[in-house]
C-alpha positions as CSV (number, residue, x, y, z in Angstrom):
1,M,-12.6,52.9,-69.1
2,L,-10.4,50.7,-70.7
3,A,-13.3,48.0,-71.3
4,A,-11.1,46.3,-74.3
5,F,-8.1,45.2,-71.4
6,L,-9.0,41.7,-71.5
7,V,-5.6,40.1,-72.4
8,C,-2.5,41.9,-72.3
9,G,1.4,41.5,-72.4
10,C,4.4,43.3,-73.5
11,K,6.9,41.7,-75.7
12,K,10.4,43.6,-76.6
13,N,11.1,43.2,-80.5
14,D,15.1,42.3,-79.6
15,D,15.5,40.7,-82.9
16,P,14.1,42.4,-85.9
17,V,14.3,41.2,-88.5
18,N,13.6,43.9,-91.4
19,P,10.5,45.2,-89.9
20,S,9.6,47.5,-92.7
21,N,8.9,44.4,-95.1
22,P,5.2,43.4,-94.2
23,D,5.5,39.9,-95.8
24,T,9.0,39.3,-92.5
25,P,7.2,38.1,-89.1
26,V,8.6,40.7,-86.5
27,A,8.1,40.2,-82.7
28,D,5.6,42.2,-80.9
29,P,7.0,45.6,-80.2
30,E,7.3,46.6,-76.5
31,G,4.0,47.8,-74.3
32,T,1.7,45.1,-77.1
33,I,-1.8,45.0,-75.7
34,T,-4.4,42.2,-76.7
35,A,-7.9,43.6,-76.6
36,N,-11.4,42.4,-78.4
37,I,-13.3,44.9,-79.7
38,S,-17.5,45.0,-80.5
39,E,-19.9,46.8,-80.0
40,T,-20.2,46.7,-76.5
41,T,-16.5,46.8,-75.8
42,H,-13.9,49.3,-77.0
43,I,-10.4,50.2,-76.8
44,N,-9.8,53.5,-74.1
45,V,-7.0,56.3,-76.0
46,P,-7.1,58.3,-72.7
47,E,-8.2,62.1,-73.0
48,F,-8.7,61.3,-76.6
49,G,-11.4,59.0,-77.5
50,T,-12.3,54.9,-78.6
51,I,-11.4,52.6,-81.2
52,A,-14.3,50.2,-81.8
53,W,-16.0,47.4,-84.3
54,V,-19.6,47.7,-85.6
55,N,-21.7,45.8,-88.3
56,P,-20.8,44.6,-91.4
57,N,-17.1,44.5,-89.3
58,N,-15.9,47.9,-89.9
59,F,-14.1,50.5,-87.6
60,S,-15.8,52.6,-85.2
61,L,-14.0,55.6,-84.2
62,S,-14.8,58.3,-81.5
63,S,-13.4,62.2,-79.8
64,S,-13.6,62.7,-76.7
65,N,-14.7,66.3,-77.1
66,D,-15.3,68.7,-80.9
67,N,-11.5,69.7,-80.5
68,I,-10.4,66.4,-81.3
69,L,-10.3,64.7,-85.1
70,V,-9.9,61.0,-85.4
71,S,-8.9,58.8,-88.3
72,I,-7.7,56.1,-89.5
73,C,-5.2,54.6,-92.0
74,D,-5.3,51.0,-93.1
75,K,-1.6,50.1,-94.1
76,G,-2.5,47.0,-95.8
77,A,-1.8,43.0,-95.4
78,M,1.1,42.2,-93.0
79,K,2.2,39.3,-90.4
80,G,2.3,41.4,-87.0
81,L,1.8,44.7,-85.1
82,G,5.8,45.1,-85.3
83,N,5.7,45.5,-89.1
84,I,4.0,48.9,-88.7
85,V,6.9,51.3,-88.2
86,K,6.5,54.3,-90.2
87,I,3.4,57.2,-89.4
88,P,1.7,57.6,-92.7
89,E,1.9,60.7,-94.1
90,T,-1.4,60.3,-95.8
91,G,-4.4,58.0,-96.8
92,Y,-6.4,58.7,-93.5
93,T,-10.4,58.4,-93.5
94,V,-12.4,60.3,-91.0
95,P,-15.7,59.3,-89.3
96,T,-18.8,60.4,-90.7
97,S,-21.2,61.7,-88.3
98,D,-22.4,59.0,-86.9
99,I,-18.4,57.8,-86.1
100,I,-18.6,54.6,-88.3
101,T,-15.1,54.9,-90.8
102,G,-16.2,52.7,-93.6
103,V,-12.9,51.3,-93.3
104,A,-13.2,47.7,-93.1
105,C,-11.5,45.6,-90.0
106,Q,-9.8,43.5,-92.4
107,I,-7.8,40.0,-91.0
108,G,-4.1,40.5,-91.0
109,H,-4.6,44.2,-91.6
110,G,-2.4,46.8,-89.8
111,Y,-3.7,50.4,-89.1
112,V,-2.3,53.3,-87.5
113,I,-5.3,55.6,-85.6
114,K,-4.7,59.4,-85.5
115,F,-5.8,61.8,-82.7
116,E,-5.6,65.3,-83.6
117,R,-6.1,68.2,-81.4
118,Q,-7.5,71.3,-83.9
119,Q,-6.4,74.9,-83.4
120,S,-3.2,73.2,-81.0
121,T,0.4,73.2,-81.6
122,N,0.5,69.4,-79.8
123,P,1.6,67.0,-81.9
124,P,-1.1,64.2,-82.9
125,V,-0.9,60.9,-81.4
126,F,-1.0,57.9,-82.7
127,V,-2.0,54.2,-82.3
128,R,-0.9,51.3,-84.4
129,L,-3.5,48.0,-84.5
130,Y,-3.2,44.8,-86.3
131,V,-6.0,42.7,-86.3
132,E,-5.7,39.3,-85.8
133,E,-9.2,37.3,-85.8
134,T,-12.6,37.3,-86.0
135,I,-15.0,37.3,-82.9
136,T,-18.1,34.9,-83.8
137,N,-21.1,33.3,-81.9
138,A,-22.0,29.7,-82.2
139,F,-24.3,30.7,-86.0
140,D,-21.0,32.3,-87.2
141,E,-22.0,35.7,-87.2
142,I,-19.3,38.4,-86.5
143,L,-19.5,39.8,-82.9
144,G,-16.5,41.5,-83.3
145,T,-12.3,41.5,-84.0
146,K,-9.2,40.0,-81.5
147,V,-6.9,43.1,-82.1
148,K,-3.2,43.9,-80.9
149,Y,-2.2,47.2,-80.2
150,Q,0.3,49.7,-79.0
151,Y,-0.2,53.4,-77.5
152,P,1.4,55.6,-78.4
153,F,2.8,54.8,-80.9
154,E,6.1,57.0,-82.2
155,A,7.4,55.0,-85.1
156,T,10.4,57.1,-85.4
157,M,13.5,55.9,-83.5
158,L,16.2,58.9,-83.0
159,T,19.4,58.8,-80.7
160,V,21.7,61.3,-80.5
161,S,25.5,60.3,-79.2
162,A,25.3,63.2,-76.3
163,D,23.0,65.7,-74.6
164,S,25.2,68.3,-74.1
165,L,28.4,69.9,-75.5
166,S,30.6,72.0,-73.4
167,F,33.6,74.2,-75.3
168,P,36.2,76.5,-73.4
169,V,36.6,79.7,-74.1
170,N,39.1,78.9,-76.9
171,G,36.8,77.2,-78.8
172,G,36.8,74.0,-80.8
173,T,35.2,70.7,-82.5
174,K,33.2,68.2,-81.0
175,T,30.9,65.2,-83.0
176,L,27.9,64.1,-82.5
177,D,27.1,60.4,-83.6
178,I,23.4,60.8,-85.1
179,T,21.6,56.9,-85.5
180,T,18.2,56.5,-87.2
181,D,15.6,54.8,-88.9
182,A,14.2,57.7,-90.9
183,A,14.7,58.2,-94.5
184,D,16.4,61.3,-93.6
185,W,17.3,63.8,-90.3
186,T,17.8,67.3,-90.4
187,Y,19.4,70.0,-88.0
188,S,19.3,73.5,-87.0
189,S,21.1,75.7,-84.3
190,N,22.2,79.1,-83.2
191,S,23.9,81.9,-85.6
192,W,27.3,81.1,-83.4
193,I,27.7,77.4,-83.2
194,E,29.0,75.9,-87.0
195,A,27.5,72.7,-87.8
196,S,28.5,70.4,-90.9
197,R,27.0,66.8,-91.5
198,E,29.3,63.8,-92.7
199,G,27.1,60.9,-93.3
200,N,25.3,60.3,-89.9
201,V,28.1,62.4,-87.7
202,L,27.5,66.3,-87.1
203,L,30.7,68.2,-87.1
204,V,30.4,70.6,-84.2
205,S,32.9,73.7,-84.1
206,V,32.8,77.2,-81.9
207,A,35.4,80.0,-82.5
208,P,37.0,81.2,-79.9
209,D,35.1,83.7,-78.0
210,V,35.8,85.4,-74.6
211,N,32.3,85.4,-73.0
212,N,30.3,82.6,-71.9
213,R,27.3,81.2,-73.6
214,T,24.5,78.7,-74.3
215,G,22.6,77.4,-77.5
216,N,21.3,74.4,-78.6
217,I,21.2,72.1,-81.4
218,I,18.2,70.1,-83.0
219,I,18.3,67.3,-84.8
220,T,14.7,66.5,-86.4
221,A,13.6,62.9,-88.1
222,N,10.2,63.0,-88.7
223,E,7.9,63.6,-85.7
224,K,10.6,63.2,-83.5
225,Q,13.1,65.8,-82.5
226,H,16.2,66.0,-80.0
227,I,17.9,68.9,-78.6
228,V,21.4,69.1,-77.6
229,T,22.8,72.1,-75.5
230,V,26.2,73.7,-76.4
231,E,27.6,75.3,-73.9
232,V,30.5,77.4,-74.2
233,S,32.4,78.1,-70.4
234,S,35.7,79.4,-69.0
235,T,36.0,76.6,-67.0
236,M,36.2,73.1,-68.6
237,L,35.4,70.1,-65.8
238,T,35.0,66.6,-67.1
239,V,34.9,63.3,-65.1
240,S,35.9,59.7,-66.2
241,K,32.8,58.3,-64.7
242,E,29.3,60.0,-64.5
243,A,28.0,56.4,-62.9
244,L,29.3,54.6,-59.8
245,N,27.7,50.8,-59.4
246,F,28.8,49.0,-56.3
247,P,28.8,45.7,-55.2
248,A,26.5,44.8,-51.8
249,N,29.9,43.7,-50.1
250,G,31.4,47.6,-51.2
251,V,34.4,48.4,-52.7
252,T,37.1,51.2,-53.5
253,E,36.1,53.1,-56.9
254,T,39.0,55.6,-58.8
255,V,37.0,58.8,-60.6
256,I,39.8,60.5,-62.7
257,V,38.9,64.7,-62.4
258,T,39.7,66.6,-65.4
259,T,39.7,70.5,-65.5
260,D,41.5,74.1,-66.2
261,A,40.7,75.6,-63.0
262,T,42.9,76.3,-60.3
263,E,41.3,73.4,-57.5
264,W,38.1,71.7,-57.2
265,S,35.8,70.3,-54.4
266,Y,33.1,67.8,-53.9
267,T,30.4,67.3,-51.7
268,C,28.8,63.5,-51.3
269,S,24.7,63.1,-51.3
270,D,24.5,61.2,-48.0
271,T,27.0,59.8,-45.5
272,W,27.4,55.9,-46.6
273,I,29.5,57.2,-49.5
274,Q,32.9,57.6,-48.7
275,A,35.1,60.1,-50.8
276,D,38.8,60.8,-50.7
277,Q,40.5,63.5,-53.0
278,Q,44.4,62.8,-54.1
279,G,45.1,65.0,-56.9
280,N,43.2,64.9,-59.7
281,R,41.7,61.2,-58.5
282,L,38.7,60.9,-56.6
283,S,38.5,57.9,-54.4
284,V,35.0,56.4,-53.5
285,T,34.7,54.0,-50.8
286,L,31.3,51.7,-49.8
287,A,31.1,49.6,-46.9
288,A,29.3,46.4,-47.2
289,S,25.7,47.1,-47.3
290,N,23.3,46.5,-44.4
291,F,20.3,48.5,-46.3
292,I,17.1,46.5,-47.3
293,L,16.9,48.2,-50.4
294,E,18.9,49.4,-52.7
295,Q,20.9,52.9,-52.2
296,I,21.3,55.4,-54.9
297,G,22.7,58.6,-54.3
298,S,25.7,61.3,-55.7
299,I,28.5,62.9,-55.6
300,T,28.6,66.7,-56.7
301,V,32.1,67.6,-58.6
302,R,32.6,72.0,-58.8
303,A,35.1,73.7,-60.8
304,N,34.5,77.2,-60.3
305,E,30.6,77.6,-61.7
306,Q,30.7,74.4,-63.6
307,T,29.4,71.0,-61.8
308,K,29.3,67.2,-62.3
309,T,27.6,64.8,-60.9
310,I,28.4,61.2,-60.9
311,T,25.9,58.6,-59.2
312,V,26.5,56.4,-56.9
313,K,24.5,53.1,-56.6
314,Q,24.6,49.7,-54.1
315,P,22.4,47.0,-54.1
316,Q,20.5,46.0,-50.7
317,G,23.1,44.0,-49.0
318,I,20.2,42.4,-46.4
319,T,18.1,39.2,-47.9
320,T,15.1,38.2,-45.0
321,E,14.6,34.3,-44.8
322,P,11.1,32.3,-44.4
323,P,9.4,31.3,-42.5
324,Y,7.2,34.8,-42.1
325,N,4.8,36.4,-40.3
326,I,1.9,38.9,-41.6
327,G,3.8,42.5,-41.2
328,D,7.4,41.0,-41.7
329,I,9.7,42.7,-44.1
330,Y,10.3,40.5,-47.5
331,A,13.4,41.2,-49.5
332,Q,14.9,38.5,-51.5
333,D,16.6,38.5,-55.3
334,G,15.6,42.7,-55.3
335,V,12.3,42.3,-54.7
336,V,11.0,44.2,-51.4
337,G,7.8,44.2,-49.6
338,V,5.4,43.8,-46.6
339,V,3.5,40.3,-46.1
340,Y,0.6,40.6,-45.6
341,Q,-0.9,36.7,-46.2
342,V,0.9,33.7,-45.7
343,S,0.7,30.2,-46.2
344,N,2.9,26.5,-46.4
345,G,3.7,27.7,-42.2
346,G,5.1,31.1,-43.7
347,Y,7.0,29.6,-46.3
348,S,4.8,31.3,-49.2
349,G,2.2,33.7,-49.2
350,M,1.4,37.0,-50.6
351,I,3.2,40.5,-50.2
352,V,2.4,44.4,-51.0
353,S,4.4,47.1,-52.5
354,L,6.2,49.5,-49.7
355,N,4.6,52.5,-51.9
356,E,1.9,53.9,-54.3
357,M,0.0,56.0,-56.1
358,E,-3.1,58.1,-56.8
359,G,-5.0,58.6,-59.7
360,Y,-7.7,57.7,-62.5
361,F,-7.7,53.6,-62.7
362,F,-5.7,53.8,-66.2
363,Q,-3.2,55.8,-64.7
364,A,-3.0,53.0,-61.7
365,Q,-3.0,49.9,-63.9
366,E,-0.1,52.0,-66.4
367,W,2.0,52.3,-63.4
368,C,1.6,48.5,-62.2
369,L,2.4,47.3,-65.4
370,G,5.6,49.4,-65.3
371,F,6.7,46.9,-62.1
372,A,5.5,43.5,-64.2
373,S,8.8,42.1,-64.7
374,S,9.5,42.1,-61.1
375,G,6.2,39.8,-61.0
376,W,3.9,42.6,-59.4
377,Y,0.4,43.3,-60.3
378,M,-2.9,45.2,-59.6
379,P,-4.5,43.4,-57.1
380,S,-7.8,41.8,-57.5
381,I,-10.9,42.9,-55.4
382,G,-10.1,39.2,-53.8
383,D,-6.6,40.5,-52.9
384,L,-7.7,43.6,-51.7
385,E,-9.9,41.9,-49.2
386,A,-6.9,39.6,-47.9
387,L,-4.8,42.6,-47.6
388,Y,-7.8,44.7,-45.6
389,A,-7.4,41.4,-43.4
390,G,-4.0,41.2,-42.7
391,F,-3.5,44.8,-42.5
392,C,-6.3,45.5,-39.8
393,G,-5.5,42.2,-37.9
394,L,-8.6,40.3,-39.2
395,S,-6.2,37.6,-39.7
396,E,-5.0,37.0,-36.8
397,Y,-8.1,37.3,-34.8
398,P,-10.9,36.1,-37.6
399,G,-14.5,36.4,-36.3
400,E,-13.8,39.7,-34.7
401,Q,-14.3,42.0,-38.2
402,Q,-17.0,44.2,-36.1
403,N,-14.7,45.3,-33.4
404,A,-13.2,48.5,-33.6
405,S,-10.7,47.8,-31.0
406,V,-7.7,48.7,-30.1
407,I,-6.6,45.2,-31.2
408,Y,-7.0,46.6,-34.9
409,K,-5.4,49.8,-34.9
410,A,-2.5,47.9,-32.8
411,A,-2.3,45.9,-35.8
412,R,-2.2,48.9,-38.6
413,D,0.3,50.7,-36.8
414,R,2.7,47.7,-36.6
415,F,2.2,47.2,-40.2
416,N,2.2,50.7,-41.5
417,A,5.3,51.1,-38.7
418,T,7.2,48.3,-41.2
419,L,6.6,50.0,-44.1
420,S,7.7,53.2,-42.9
421,G,11.2,51.7,-41.6
422,N,12.1,49.9,-45.3
423,G,11.6,53.4,-47.2
424,G,7.8,52.9,-47.9
425,T,5.0,54.5,-47.1
426,P,2.1,54.1,-44.9
427,I,-1.3,52.6,-46.1
428,T,-4.2,55.2,-46.1
429,E,-7.7,54.7,-44.1
430,D,-8.8,55.2,-48.1
431,W,-10.2,53.6,-51.3
432,Y,-8.0,51.7,-53.4
433,W,-8.6,50.4,-56.7
434,S,-8.6,47.0,-58.1
435,S,-8.2,45.4,-61.4
436,T,-11.7,43.9,-61.0
437,E,-14.2,45.4,-63.3
438,Y,-17.3,46.5,-62.2
439,S,-18.8,47.7,-65.9
440,N,-17.1,48.9,-68.8
441,Y,-16.2,52.6,-67.1
442,S,-15.9,51.1,-63.8
443,H,-13.8,48.8,-61.2
444,W,-14.1,47.8,-57.8
445,G,-12.3,49.5,-54.7
446,Q,-12.0,48.6,-51.5
447,S,-12.1,50.7,-48.3
448,F,-8.9,50.7,-46.1
449,S,-11.1,52.4,-43.1
450,S,-14.0,50.8,-43.0
451,G,-13.3,47.4,-45.1
452,E,-16.3,47.9,-47.2
453,Q,-15.9,47.2,-51.0
454,D,-17.9,49.2,-53.9
455,S,-17.6,50.4,-57.4
456,Y,-15.8,54.0,-58.9
457,Y,-15.7,55.1,-62.2
458,D,-12.4,55.1,-63.8
459,D,-12.2,58.7,-64.1
460,Y,-12.4,58.9,-60.3
461,D,-9.3,59.8,-58.0
462,N,-8.3,56.8,-56.1
463,R,-5.4,55.4,-54.6
464,C,-3.1,52.1,-55.5
465,R,-0.6,49.5,-54.8
466,C,0.7,46.4,-56.4
467,V,0.9,43.1,-55.1
468,R,2.7,39.6,-55.5
469,N,3.2,36.0,-53.9
470,F,6.6,34.9,-52.7
């Protein structure tokens, strides 16, 4: 499906310098993917269509069905993908019946591709793309282009200082800070909510009201919307901290609870969270962590009909040390997995993730990319073969692959017991995706029942786990 995923990487645009100026170099935006497009390789936009190249150096676009209209806009010359910061409203070219757009694929130009569902209220989906260089053969014939792209492209940045506002029955006024790179922003609200704008601040007022009620303020900037819930309640309840991040060795934190109710109470989600109520103070104490994983829990504070949730986090407290054996838990520097391959006397090797997902290939690939910053990646078919060997005990007893003996069942049970005992999910006797391509529309998979390897179309449901070295 994603035949153009030849090289990919993610960067954060931490220091944008006037990205709207096409002559100013800007770092690639987060989620940037580098790919080659030609007459045989293309970029696939899941559920919408494809972006390809066709002689004589034009774009070729197609949609996944007749209900989707695809078009492209040339944004002109610029320094890189990061210079495309806004979605154009006009200037799009629609392909002819043979999917050729007539829009030239020019080096150093930026483009925005729009996929729009006809007869639908859903907003269009956009891809921003930058052409880096041509791909030629030994005779200097152009065979395609190297591009960078990012999807989905949501150019407008819109942040609001709060997602909800709570007022007592006697009313009052509160403020919302609006931050956006759009030229302007607007707002709308229920009739009983009074709002007025002062620069990038929205003043929100509610008149005295004996009834509890809930409404919304909708803030809009270009294609972005942010909904703020406005609530009038007979009970006022606030907490001084909505998140508590404890160190591994434990400590005591204090939360101030403010309410106009005659009394309030609390409940802890887990026994490892200890709390004590003293007047308007809630003292929360955690002992030193003896967990292999980060712990996440919560405290719920209640006052009449109102509740506030305080998130409680504590990092892992146990770190494992080498040498490792196959089937051991690995826990160092926040990375936790199960060892399935060892080298250098157990001081290095490979680990598999505690959890997995199930879905199409592109969903599996996106899931693995979410853990790339910690060194995890989608396994190749060779990685899966090694994982299967470690999972079944074949690495411990080589040459016995054909024997369906109790030795291998015991090895699988030990491996899965380690996964389950450390908050993970067992490996099933099912097919798992690899990142190794079989064709433009399929990838290799590994059976964890028989050990077979075979190809599957990318829109097939298989399981996936991440792997990394240590």
